MIDOSE-1310 file (N, C-alpha, C; in nm, 2 decimals, decimal comma, always signed):
residues 198
xxxx	-1,07/-0,51/-1,67/-0,92/-0,49/-1,65/-0,85/-0,55/-1,77; -0,76/-0,47/-1,82/-0,68/-0,52/-1,93/-0,56/-0,61/-1,87; -0,52/-0,71/-1,95/-0,42/-0,80/-1,90/-0,31/-0,80/-2,01; -0,19/-0,85/-1,97/-0,08/-0,85/-2,06/-0,07/-0,99/-2,12
xxxx	-0,07/-1,00/-2,25/-0,04/-1,13/-2,32/+0,11/-1,14/-2,34; +0,17/-1,25/-2,28/+0,31/-1,27/-2,31/+0,33/-1,36/-2,42; +0,28/-1,49/-2,41/+0,28/-1,58/-2,51/+0,16/-1,67/-2,50; +0,09/-1,69/-2,61/-0,03/-1,77/-2,61/+0,01/-1,91/-2,57
xxxx	-0,06/-1,98/-2,48/-0,19/-1,93/-2,42/-0,16/-1,88/-2,28; -0,05/-1,82/-2,25/-0,02/-1,77/-2,12/-0,07/-1,63/-2,10; -0,12/-1,60/-1,98/-0,16/-1,46/-1,95/-0,11/-1,43/-1,81; -0,08/-1,30/-1,79/-0,04/-1,26/-1,66/-0,12/-1,13/-1,63
xxxx	-0,14/-1,10/-1,51/-0,20/-0,98/-1,46/-0,15/-0,95/-1,32; -0,15/-0,83/-1,28/-0,11/-0,80/-1,14/-0,20/-0,70/-1,08; -0,19/-0,69/-0,95/-0,26/-0,60/-0,87/-0,17/-0,56/-0,75; -0,16/-0,43/-0,72/-0,09/-0,39/-0,61/-0,18/-0,30/-0,53
xxxx	-0,20/-0,33/-0,40/-0,28/-0,25/-0,32/-0,21/-0,21/-0,19; -0,21/-0,09/-0,15/-0,16/-0,05/-0,02/-0,28/+0,01/+0,06; -0,25/+0,05/+0,18/-0,36/+0,12/+0,26/-0,38/+0,26/+0,21; -0,29/+0,31/+0,12/-0,31/+0,44/+0,07/-0,36/+0,45/-0,08
xxxx	-0,32/+0,35/-0,16/-0,35/+0,36/-0,30/-0,39/+0,22/-0,35; -0,46/+0,23/-0,47/-0,49/+0,10/-0,54/-0,45/+0,13/-0,68; -0,38/+0,03/-0,74/-0,33/+0,05/-0,87/-0,32/-0,08/-0,94; -0,34/-0,08/-1,07/-0,31/-0,20/-1,15/-0,21/-0,17/-1,25
xxxx	-0,09/-0,23/-1,24/+0,02/-0,20/-1,34/+0,01/-0,29/-1,46; +0,09/-0,26/-1,55/+0,10/-0,34/-1,67/-0,02/-0,34/-1,76; -0,10/-0,23/-1,76/-0,20/-0,23/-1,86/-0,32/-0,14/-1,82; -0,33/-0,09/-1,70/-0,43/+0,00/-1,66/-0,56/-0,07/-1,63
xxxx	-0,67/+0,01/-1,64/-0,80/-0,05/-1,60/-0,83/-0,01/-1,46; -0,95/-0,05/-1,42/-0,99/-0,02/-1,28/-0,93/-0,12/-1,19; -0,88/-0,07/-1,08/-0,83/-0,16/-0,97/-0,92/-0,15/-0,85; -0,95/-0,26/-0,79/-1,04/-0,26/-0,67/-0,97/-0,19/-0,56
xxxx	-1,06/-0,12/-0,48/-1,01/-0,05/-0,36/-0,97/-0,15/-0,25; -0,88/-0,11/-0,16/-0,84/-0,19/-0,05/-0,95/-0,20/+0,05; -1,05/-0,12/+0,04/-1,16/-0,12/+0,14/-1,29/-0,14/+0,08; -1,30/-0,22/-0,03/-1,43/-0,25/-0,09/-1,52/-0,32/+0,01
xxxx	-1,64/-0,28/+0,02/-1,73/-0,34/+0,12/-1,81/-0,46/+0,06; -1,73/-0,56/+0,02/-1,79/-0,68/-0,03/-1,78/-0,80/+0,07; -1,88/-0,87/+0,09/-1,87/-0,98/+0,19/-1,77/-1,08/+0,14; -1,68/-1,13/+0,23/-1,58/-1,22/+0,20/-1,62/-1,37/+0,23
xxxx	-1,58/-1,46/+0,14/-1,60/-1,60/+0,17/-1,46/-1,66/+0,19; -1,45/-1,74/+0,30/-1,31/-1,80/+0,32/-1,26/-1,88/+0,21; -1,13/-1,87/+0,18/-1,07/-1,94/+0,07/-1,05/-2,08/+0,12; -1,04/-2,17/+0,02/-1,01/-2,31/+0,05/-0,87/-2,33/+0,10
xxxx	-0,85/-2,39/+0,22/-0,72/-2,40/+0,28/-0,64/-2,50/+0,20; -0,51/-2,47/+0,20/-0,41/-2,56/+0,13/-0,28/-2,55/+0,19; -0,20/-2,66/+0,19/-0,07/-2,66/+0,24/+0,02/-2,66/+0,11; +0,15/-2,62/+0,13/+0,24/-2,62/+0,01/+0,25/-2,75/-0,05
xxxx	+0,23/-2,86/+0,02/+0,24/-2,99/-0,04/+0,11/-3,05/-0,10; +0,00/-2,97/-0,09/-0,13/-3,01/-0,15/-0,12/-3,01/-0,30; -0,13/-3,12/-0,37/-0,11/-3,12/-0,52/-0,21/-3,04/-0,59; -0,33/-3,01/-0,53/-0,43/-2,93/-0,60/-0,39/-2,78/-0,60
xxxx	-0,30/-2,74/-0,51/-0,25/-2,61/-0,51/-0,11/-2,59/-0,57; -0,06/-2,70/-0,63/+0,08/-2,69/-0,68/+0,08/-2,74/-0,83; -0,03/-2,77/-0,89/-0,03/-2,83/-1,02/+0,05/-2,96/-1,03; +0,07/-3,02/-0,91/+0,14/-3,15/-0,91/+0,30/-3,13/-0,92
xxxx	+0,34/-3,01/-0,92/+0,49/-2,98/-0,94/+0,56/-3,01/-0,81; +0,67/-3,08/-0,81/+0,75/-3,12/-0,69/+0,81/-3,00/-0,63; +0,83/-3,01/-0,49/+0,90/-2,91/-0,41/+0,85/-2,77/-0,45; +0,72/-2,76/-0,46/+0,66/-2,63/-0,51/+0,69/-2,51/-0,43
xxxx	+0,66/-2,51/-0,30/+0,68/-2,40/-0,22/+0,82/-2,36/-0,20; +0,91/-2,46/-0,17/+1,05/-2,43/-0,15/+1,11/-2,38/-0,28; +1,08/-2,44/-0,40/+1,13/-2,40/-0,53/+1,09/-2,26/-0,56; +0,96/-2,23/-0,54/+0,91/-2,09/-0,57/+0,97/-1,99/-0,48
xxxx	+0,98/-2,01/-0,35/+1,04/-1,92/-0,26/+1,19/-1,89/-0,29; +1,26/-2,00/-0,32/+1,40/-1,99/-0,36/+1,42/-1,90/-0,49; +1,34/-1,93/-0,58/+1,35/-1,86/-0,71/+1,31/-1,71/-0,70; +1,20/-1,68/-0,63/+1,16/-1,54/-0,61/+1,27/-1,47/-0,53
xxxx	+1,32/-1,53/-0,42/+1,43/-1,47/-0,34/+1,56/-1,45/-0,42; +1,59/-1,54/-0,51/+1,70/-1,52/-0,60/+1,69/-1,40/-0,68; +1,57/-1,38/-0,74/+1,54/-1,26/-0,82/+1,55/-1,13/-0,73; +1,50/-1,14/-0,61/+1,50/-1,02/-0,52/+1,64/-0,99/-0,48
xxxx	+1,73/-1,09/-0,46/+1,86/-1,07/-0,42/+1,95/-1,01/-0,53; +1,91/-1,03/-0,65/+1,99/-0,98/-0,76/+1,95/-0,83/-0,80; +1,84/-0,79/-0,76/+1,79/-0,66/-0,80/+1,74/-0,67/-0,94; +1,66/-0,57/-0,99/+1,60/-0,59/-1,13/+1,57/-0,45/-1,18
xxxx	+1,57/-0,45/-1,32/+1,52/-0,33/-1,39/+1,38/-0,37/-1,43; +1,28/-0,30/-1,37/+1,14/-0,32/-1,40/+1,08/-0,22/-1,49; +1,16/-0,18/-1,59/+1,11/-0,10/-1,70/+1,05/+0,03/-1,65; +0,92/+0,06/-1,68/+0,86/+0,19/-1,65/+0,85/+0,21/-1,50
xxxx	+0,87/+0,10/-1,42/+0,86/+0,11/-1,27/+1,00/+0,14/-1,21; +1,10/+0,14/-1,30/+1,24/+0,18/-1,25/+1,32/+0,05/-1,21; +1,44/+0,08/-1,17/+1,53/-0,02/-1,12/+1,52/-0,04/-0,97; +1,52/-0,16/-0,93/+1,51/-0,20/-0,79/+1,64/-0,26/-0,74
xxxx	+1,69/-0,20/-0,63/+1,81/-0,26/-0,56/+1,77/-0,39/-0,51; +1,87/-0,47/-0,47/+1,84/-0,60/-0,41/+1,75/-0,58/-0,29; +1,66/-0,67/-0,27/+1,56/-0,66/-0,16/+1,58/-0,78/-0,07; +1,53/-0,76/+0,05/+1,54/-0,87/+0,15/+1,45/-0,99/+0,11
xxxx	+1,49/-1,11/+0,15/+1,41/-1,23/+0,11/+1,27/-1,23/+0,17; +1,18/-1,29/+0,10/+1,05/-1,31/+0,14/+1,04/-1,44/+0,23; +0,94/-1,45/+0,31/+0,92/-1,58/+0,38/+0,78/-1,63/+0,33; +0,76/-1,76/+0,34/+0,63/-1,82/+0,30/+0,53/-1,80/+0,41
xxxx	+0,41/-1,76/+0,38/+0,31/-1,74/+0,47/+0,19/-1,82/+0,44; +0,15/-1,91/+0,52/+0,04/-2,01/+0,50/-0,09/-1,93/+0,46; -0,12/-1,82/+0,53/-0,25/-1,75/+0,51/-0,25/-1,69/+0,37; -0,13/-1,64/+0,32/-0,13/-1,59/+0,19/-0,14/-1,70/+0,08
xxxx	-0,08/-1,81/+0,11/-0,10/-1,93/+0,03/-0,24/-1,97/+0,02; -0,31/-1,97/+0,13/-0,45/-2,00/+0,14/-0,53/-1,91/+0,05; -0,51/-1,78/+0,06/-0,58/-1,68/-0,03/-0,55/-1,71/-0,18; -0,42/-1,73/-0,21/-0,38/-1,75/-0,34/-0,44/-1,88/-0,40
xxxx	-0,44/-1,98/-0,32/-0,51/-2,11/-0,37/-0,66/-2,09/-0,39; -0,72/-2,02/-0,30/-0,86/-2,00/-0,31/-0,90/-1,92/-0,44; -0,82/-1,82/-0,48/-0,84/-1,75/-0,60/-0,81/-1,83/-0,72; -0,70/-1,90/-0,72/-0,67/-1,99/-0,84/-0,78/-2,09/-0,86
xxxx	-0,82/-2,15/-0,75/-0,92/-2,26/-0,76/-1,05/-2,20/-0,81; -1,09/-2,08/-0,77/-1,21/-2,01/-0,81/-1,20/-1,98/-0,96; -1,09/-1,93/-1,01/-1,07/-1,89/-1,15/-1,08/-2,02/-1,23; -1,02/-2,13/-1,18/-1,03/-2,26/-1,26/-1,18/-2,31/-1,26
xxxx	-1,24/-2,31/-1,14/-1,38/-2,37/-1,13/-1,48/-2,29/-1,22; -1,46/-2,15/-1,23/-1,55/-2,07/-1,29/-1,51/-2,02/-1,43; -1,39/-2,06/-1,47/-1,33/-2,03/-1,60/-1,33/-1,88/-1,63; -1,25/-1,81/-1,55/-1,23/-1,67/-1,57/-1,09/-1,63/-1,54
xxxx	-1,04/-1,51/-1,57/-0,90/-1,47/-1,54/-0,91/-1,32/-1,50; -0,91/-1,29/-1,37/-0,92/-1,16/-1,33/-0,88/-1,15/-1,18; -0,84/-1,03/-1,14/-0,81/-1,01/-0,99/-0,94/-1,00/-0,91; -1,05/-0,97/-0,98/-1,18/-0,96/-0,91/-1,26/-1,09/-0,94
xxxx	-1,29/-1,16/-0,83/-1,37/-1,28/-0,83/-1,50/-1,26/-0,90; -1,56/-1,36/-0,95/-1,69/-1,34/-1,02/-1,80/-1,29/-0,93; -1,79/-1,32/-0,80/-1,89/-1,27/-0,70/-1,85/-1,13/-0,65; -1,75/-1,07/-0,71/-1,71/-0,93/-0,67/-1,60/-0,92/-0,56
xxxx	-1,56/-1,03/-0,51/-1,45/-1,02/-0,41/-1,32/-0,97/-0,47; -1,25/-0,89/-0,39/-1,12/-0,83/-0,44/-1,01/-0,90/-0,36; -0,89/-0,86/-0,40/-0,77/-0,92/-0,33/-0,78/-0,89/-0,18; -0,81/-0,77/-0,14/-0,82/-0,74/+0,00/-0,93/-0,82/+0,07
xxxx	-1,04/-0,84/+0,00/-1,15/-0,93/+0,06/-1,10/-1,07/+0,08; -1,02/-1,12/-0,01/-0,97/-1,26/+0,00/-0,87/-1,27/+0,11; -0,78/-1,17/+0,12/-0,68/-1,18/+0,22/-0,74/-1,16/+0,36; -0,83/-1,06/+0,37/-0,90/-1,04/+0,50/-0,97/-1,17/+0,54
xxxx	-1,03/-1,24/+0,45/-1,11/-1,36/+0,49/-1,02/-1,47/+0,55; -0,89/-1,47/+0,53/-0,80/-1,56/+0,59/-0,76/-1,52/+0,73; -0,79/-1,40/+0,77/-0,75/-1,35/+0,90/-0,61/-1,28/+0,90; -0,55/-1,27/+0,79/-0,42/-1,21/+0,78/-0,43/-1,05/+0,80
xxxx	-0,36/-1,00/+0,89/-0,36/-0,85/+0,92/-0,25/-0,79/+0,84; -0,28/-0,71/+0,74/-0,18/-0,66/+0,64/-0,17/-0,51/+0,65; -0,05/-0,46/+0,61/-0,03/-0,32/+0,59/-0,02/-0,29/+0,45; +0,03/-0,38/+0,36/+0,02/-0,36/+0,22/+0,02/-0,50/+0,15
xxxx	-0,05/-0,51/+0,04/-0,07/-0,64/-0,03/-0,06/-0,61/-0,18; -0,02/-0,72/-0,25/-0,01/-0,72/-0,39/-0,04/-0,85/-0,45; -0,07/-0,86/-0,58/-0,11/-0,99/-0,64/-0,06/-0,99/-0,78; +0,00/-1,10/-0,82/+0,02/-1,13/-0,96/-0,06/-1,26/-1,00
xxxx	-0,12/-1,26/-1,11/-0,19/-1,38/-1,16/-0,14/-1,42/-1,30; -0,15/-1,54/-1,33/-0,11/-1,59/-1,46/-0,18/-1,72/-1,49; -0,18/-1,76/-1,62/-0,25/-1,88/-1,66/-0,17/-1,94/-1,78; -0,16/-2,08/-1,77/-0,10/-2,15/-1,88/+0,05/-2,18/-1,87
xxxx	+0,11/-2,13/-1,77/+0,26/-2,16/-1,76/+0,28/-2,30/-1,70; +0,38/-2,37/-1,75/+0,40/-2,51/-1,71/+0,48/-2,53/-1,59; +0,56/-2,43/-1,55/+0,65/-2,45/-1,43/+0,66/-2,32/-1,35; +0,71/-2,33/-1,23/+0,74/-2,22/-1,14/+0,84/-2,13/-1,21
xxxx	+0,94/-2,18/-1,27/+1,05/-2,10/-1,34/+0,98/-2,02/-1,45; +0,90/-2,09/-1,53/+0,83/-2,02/-1,64/+0,74/-1,90/-1,60; +0,67/-1,92/-1,49/+0,57/-1,82/-1,45/+0,65/-1,70/-1,39; +0,75/-1,73/-1,31/+0,83/-1,62/-1,25/+0,91/-1,55/-1,35
xxxx	+0,96/-1,62/-1,45/+1,03/-1,55/-1,56/+0,93/-1,46/-1,64; +0,81/-1,51/-1,66/+0,71/-1,43/-1,73/+0,67/-1,30/-1,65; +0,66/-1,32/-1,52/+0,63/-1,20/-1,44/+0,75/-1,10/-1,44; +0,87/-1,15/-1,43/+0,99/-1,07/-1,43/+1,00/-0,99/-1,56
xxxx	+0,95/-1,05/-1,67/+0,96/-0,98/-1,80/+0,85/-0,88/-1,82; +0,76/-0,86/-1,73/+0,66/-0,76/-1,73/+0,68/-0,66/-1,62; +0,68/-0,53/-1,66/+0,72/-0,42/-1,57/+0,65/-0,42/-1,44; +0,51/-0,43/-1,45/+0,43/-0,42/-1,32/+0,45/-0,54/-1,24
xxxx	+0,45/-0,66/-1,30/+0,47/-0,78/-1,22/+0,60/-0,79/-1,15; +0,71/-0,75/-1,23/+0,84/-0,74/-1,18/+0,85/-0,65/-1,06; +0,78/-0,53/-1,06/+0,78/-0,44/-0,95/+0,71/-0,49/-0,83; +0,61/-0,57/-0,85/+0,54/-0,64/-0,74/+0,64/-0,74/-0,67
xxxx	+0,71/-0,82/-0,75/+0,80/-0,91/-0,69/+0,92/-0,84/-0,62; +0,96/-0,73/-0,68/+1,08/-0,67/-0,62/+1,05/-0,57/-0,51; +0,93/-0,53/-0,49/+0,89/-0,43/-0,39/+0,95/-0,46/-0,26; +1,04/-0,37/-0,21/+1,11/-0,39/-0,08/+1,01/-0,39/+0,04
xxxx	+0,89/-0,33/+0,02/+0,79/-0,33/+0,13/+0,74/-0,46/+0,16; +0,73/-0,55/+0,07/+0,68/-0,69/+0,09/+0,78/-0,77/+0,16; +0,73/-0,86/+0,26/+0,81/-0,95/+0,33/+0,76/-1,09/+0,33; +0,64/-1,11/+0,29/+0,58/-1,25/+0,29/+0,51/-1,28/+0,16
xxxx	+0,50/-1,41/+0,13/+0,43/-1,45/+0,00/+0,36/-1,58/+0,02; +0,27/-1,60/-0,07/+0,21/-1,73/-0,09/+0,19/-1,75/-0,24; +0,19/-1,87/-0,29/+0,18/-1,89/-0,44/+0,10/-2,02/-0,46; +0,01/-2,02/-0,55/-0,07/-2,14/-0,58/-0,08/-2,16/-0,73
xxxx	-0,09/-2,28/-0,77/-0,12/-2,32/-0,91/-0,22/-2,43/-0,91; -0,34/-2,40/-0,97/-0,45/-2,50/-0,97/-0,47/-2,54/-1,12; -0,48/-2,67/-1,15/-0,50/-2,71/-1,28/-0,64/-2,66/-1,33; -0,64/-2,64/-1,46/-0,77/-2,62/-1,53/-0,84/-2,75/-1,56
xxxx	-0,95/-2,74/-1,63/-1,03/-2,86/-1,66/-1,05/-2,86/-1,81; -1,12/-2,96/-1,86/-1,15/-2,97/-2,00/-1,23/-2,85/-2,05; -1,31/-2,79/-1,96/-1,40/-2,68/-1,99/-1,34/-2,54/-1,97; -1,21/-2,53/-1,92/-1,15/-2,40/-1,89/-1,06/-2,36/-2,01
xxxx	-1,05/-2,23/-2,02/-0,97/-2,17/-2,13/-0,82/-2,21/-2,11; -0,77/-2,22/-1,99/-0,63/-2,24/-1,96/-0,60/-2,37/-1,89; -0,48/-2,42/-1,91/-0,44/-2,55/-1,85/-0,42/-2,53/-1,70; -0,39/-2,41/-1,65/-0,37/-2,39/-1,51/-0,39/-2,24/-1,48
xxxx	-0,40/-2,21/-1,35/-0,43/-2,08/-1,30/-0,34/-2,05/-1,18; -0,25/-1,95/-1,19/-0,15/-1,91/-1,09/-0,19/-1,79/-1,02; -0,17/-1,79/-0,89/-0,19/-1,66/-0,81/-0,07/-1,65/-0,71; -0,01/-1,54/-0,71/+0,09/-1,50/-0,61/+0,04/-1,39/-0,53
xxxx	+0,03/-1,41/-0,40/-0,01/-1,30/-0,31/+0,12/-1,26/-0,23; +0,14/-1,13/-0,22/+0,26/-1,07/-0,15/+0,20/-0,98/-0,05; +0,27/-0,96/+0,06/+0,22/-0,87/+0,17/+0,33/-0,83/+0,27; +0,30/-0,72/+0,33/+0,37/-0,68/+0,45/+0,27/-0,69/+0,57
xx	+0,30/-0,76/+0,67/+0,20/-0,76/+0,78/+0,19/-0,63/+0,86; +0,08/-0,61/+0,94/+0,07/-0,49/+1,02/+0,17/-0,50/+1,13
């Protein structure tokens, strides 16, 4: 899967999956199916206050939710994906946060950057493993950004990531940032999971 380079050493990538389509915006490449038959492993649970899921940033969940909802309330031009009217605010969902944290932790632990886990798990596998019943899901990932503001601004500056954030179909989100280590390529790994429940 190709990813978008915004500024070194930051990277962003996105994945949008619905029950009808699978697509990877912002660069193309193969996107995993929403029904891939890969065994799922439960993600590591985390709360919004868990410093391992927040890169130690204060007020992580509330700041992220407020910022994303501010962007949604304003509407946005997402380039090739068109202009989006203001959208309803998202709510924080612990199960989406759990899936996001599990993926960020896995990318950090195994030093990779992709929507597909090294063991083949896809976004839908990771969400399903939490027990979340979804109608549509999407994912933005990034690496190397120092703050919530910086990563959200980076995603909003990228057409596909912007469209994921602005999608009126989504109503819930989770976001995690896990620090890298001395042996990883990036200083941190971000995952935003967005969804509409069944």
